[in-house]
C-alpha positions as CSV (number, residue, x, y, z in Angstrom):
1,M,18.1,-6.7,26.5
2,P,14.8,-7.3,24.3
3,V,11.8,-6.5,26.3
4,A,8.8,-9.1,26.2
5,A,5.4,-8.5,25.2
6,T,3.4,-9.4,28.2
7,G,0.3,-7.3,28.4
8,F,-2.8,-7.0,26.7
9,I,-2.1,-4.4,24.2
10,S,1.5,-5.6,23.1
11,L,0.3,-8.8,23.2
12,S,-2.1,-8.1,20.1
13,I,0.4,-6.5,18.5
14,E,2.8,-9.2,18.7
15,N,-0.5,-11.8,17.5
16,L,-0.9,-9.7,14.4
17,R,2.6,-9.7,13.7
18,D,2.7,-13.7,13.6
19,L,-0.6,-13.8,11.7
20,V,0.9,-11.9,8.9
21,A,3.9,-14.3,9.1
22,R,2.2,-17.0,8.4
23,S,0.0,-15.7,5.9
24,P,1.0,-17.7,2.6
25,T,0.9,-14.6,0.4
26,W,3.4,-12.9,2.4
27,Q,5.8,-15.8,2.8
28,T,5.9,-16.0,-1.1
29,W,5.5,-12.4,-1.4
30,T,8.6,-12.2,0.9
31,G,10.5,-15.3,0.0
32,S,10.4,-16.9,3.2
33,T,8.3,-19.6,5.0
34,L,8.1,-20.4,8.4
35,G,9.6,-23.5,10.1
36,T,12.3,-23.1,7.6
37,A,15.8,-20.9,8.0
38,E,14.3,-17.5,6.4
39,E,11.6,-18.1,9.0
40,N,13.4,-14.9,10.6
41,A,13.5,-12.6,7.2
42,T,9.7,-13.6,7.1
43,R,9.7,-11.7,10.6
44,A,12.4,-9.0,10.2
45,R,10.3,-7.4,7.4
46,L,7.6,-7.4,10.5
47,F,8.3,-3.9,12.5
48,T,6.2,-3.4,15.6
49,Y,6.4,0.4,15.7
50,S,8.2,2.5,13.5
51,M,10.6,2.7,15.9
52,D,11.6,-1.1,15.4
53,L,13.2,-0.4,11.9
54,P,16.6,-0.8,11.6
55,T,18.8,2.3,12.0
56,P,19.6,3.9,8.9
57,D,23.3,3.9,8.3
58,A,25.8,5.7,10.4
59,G,26.5,8.6,7.6
60,Q,22.5,9.2,7.5
61,A,22.1,9.4,11.3
62,E,18.4,10.4,10.6
63,R,17.9,9.9,7.2
64,Y,17.2,6.3,4.9
65,E,19.1,5.8,1.5
66,A,16.6,4.5,-1.1
67,A,18.8,1.7,-1.5
68,E,18.2,0.9,2.1
69,L,14.9,1.1,2.3
70,T,14.5,-0.9,-1.2
71,G,16.2,-3.7,0.9
72,I,13.8,-4.1,3.5
73,R,10.4,-4.2,1.5
74,P,8.2,-5.1,1.4
75,L,7.6,-4.5,5.1
76,V,4.7,-3.6,7.2
77,L,4.7,-1.7,10.1
78,I,2.3,-2.4,13.0
79,D,1.1,-0.3,15.9
80,A,-1.4,0.3,18.5
81,F,-4.8,2.4,16.4
82,L,-6.1,5.6,18.3
83,D,-8.5,7.0,15.9
84,P,-12.0,7.0,17.8
85,A,-13.7,7.2,14.4
86,Y,-12.5,3.5,13.8
87,G,-13.4,2.2,17.1
88,G,-9.7,2.7,18.0
89,G,-7.6,2.0,20.9
90,F,-7.5,-0.7,23.3
91,E,-10.6,-1.5,25.3
92,L,-11.1,-3.6,28.7
93,A,-15.1,-4.3,28.9
94,R,-17.2,-6.2,31.3
95,N,-19.9,-8.2,29.2
96,A,-23.4,-10.0,30.1
97,H,-21.5,-12.6,31.9
98,D,-19.9,-10.3,34.3
99,Y,-16.1,-10.9,32.9
100,M,-14.1,-8.3,31.6
101,R,-12.9,-8.7,27.7
102,D,-10.0,-7.0,25.6
103,G,-10.4,-5.7,22.1
104,G,-9.4,-2.7,20.0
105,A,-7.7,-1.6,17.1
106,L,-4.1,-2.3,15.3
107,L,-2.9,-0.1,12.5
108,L,-0.9,-2.0,9.5
109,R,1.1,-0.1,6.8
110,F,2.1,-1.6,4.0
111,E,5.0,-0.8,1.9
112,A,6.4,-2.5,-1.2
113,D,8.7,-1.4,-4.2
114,V,7.3,-0.6,-7.3
115,A,8.3,-3.9,-9.7
116,A,11.2,-2.9,-12.2
117,E,8.7,-4.3,-15.1
118,L,6.1,-2.2,-14.0
119,A,7.3,0.9,-13.1
120,G,6.4,2.5,-16.5
121,D,2.3,1.3,-15.6
122,E,1.1,2.9,-12.6
123,A,-2.7,1.0,-13.1
124,Q,-0.5,-2.3,-13.4
125,A,1.7,-1.7,-10.3
126,K,-0.8,-0.4,-8.4
127,R,-3.1,-3.6,-9.4
128,D,-0.1,-5.7,-8.5
129,F,0.3,-4.0,-5.3
130,I,-3.2,-4.4,-4.5
131,N,-3.5,-7.9,-5.5
132,R,-0.9,-8.4,-2.9
133,I,-2.4,-6.6,0.0
134,G,-5.9,-8.4,-0.4
135,N,-4.4,-12.1,-1.1
136,T,-2.6,-11.1,2.2
137,L,-5.5,-9.6,4.0
138,Y,-7.6,-12.7,3.1
139,D,-4.9,-15.2,4.7
140,I,-5.2,-12.8,8.1
141,G,-8.9,-13.3,7.9
142,Q,-8.6,-17.2,6.7
143,L,-6.1,-17.5,9.8
144,A,-7.5,-15.3,12.8
145,N,-10.0,-17.0,15.0
146,T,-8.1,-20.5,14.6
147,D,-5.2,-22.1,17.0
148,G,-4.8,-19.5,19.5
149,Q,-4.3,-16.6,17.0
150,L,-5.8,-13.1,17.5
151,A,-9.6,-13.2,17.5
152,I,-10.1,-10.4,14.6
153,N,-13.5,-9.4,13.5
154,H,-12.7,-6.1,11.5
155,I,-10.4,-5.7,8.6
156,A,-10.8,-2.4,6.3
157,T,-8.7,-0.2,4.2
158,L,-7.9,3.6,5.8
159,S,-6.7,4.8,2.8
160,E,-6.2,4.0,-0.8
161,A,-2.8,2.8,-2.2
162,M,-0.6,5.4,-2.7
163,R,2.2,5.5,-5.2
164,S,5.2,7.5,-3.6
165,D,5.5,11.6,-5.4
166,N,8.3,11.9,-7.7
167,L,10.3,14.1,-5.2
168,S,10.6,11.5,-2.4
169,R,11.7,8.7,-5.4
170,A,15.1,10.1,-5.2
171,T,15.9,10.0,-1.4
172,Q,12.8,7.0,-0.4
173,G,12.2,4.8,-3.8
174,D,9.4,4.1,-6.0
175,Y,7.0,2.6,-3.8
176,F,3.2,1.7,-2.8
177,F,1.7,2.1,0.3
178,I,-1.2,1.7,2.4
179,Y,-3.1,1.9,5.6
180,I,-5.3,-1.2,7.3
181,G,-7.1,-1.2,10.0
182,V,-8.3,-4.5,12.3
183,R,-10.2,-4.6,14.6
184,Y,-9.9,-7.3,17.6
185,G,-11.4,-9.1,20.7
186,A,-14.5,-7.7,22.4
187,G,-17.3,-8.1,20.2
188,S,-16.1,-10.9,18.2
189,G,-17.5,-13.4,20.2
190,R,-14.1,-14.9,21.1
191,G,-11.5,-13.7,23.6
192,G,-9.2,-11.1,22.2
193,V,-5.1,-11.8,22.6
């Protein structure tokens, strides 16, 4: 039986998942739109925590085959972010009006396969990936703080876009990934979750 998100931390993660799912860029990238039969496919590529990923095939108890990962990319892993240098973790802080406001930081890890036609041109493959990431993040920024959405006050890249190395390509496929930090809530001038 699935456990519903009810606390500040898990609601923030779910709300960020909803924001990514609502991104028109993400919808185009995954070939689906909200409000259609493909809505579940859009959300199915947004995983809360790495343990939310589908289980590898029975013969590979702890490892994925490259074809399995290719079948679920592009994907996003979303989790709480505990890096103090980024202002990470969850916080509940009293403000000047003497009430508590929630906030914190979340981590996104985007992964996407390199398009076959771009595989031989590293620069173009990377540009394709970061264009999609940048447009998705722009969408998230436009949707945040509206209609009850997560009150985001900062989005930042925490790594460069990196391509899988030659050794891991045989087992995990040829893909790019990037880490993105998202701060929300306290300090944004709006509520948190």
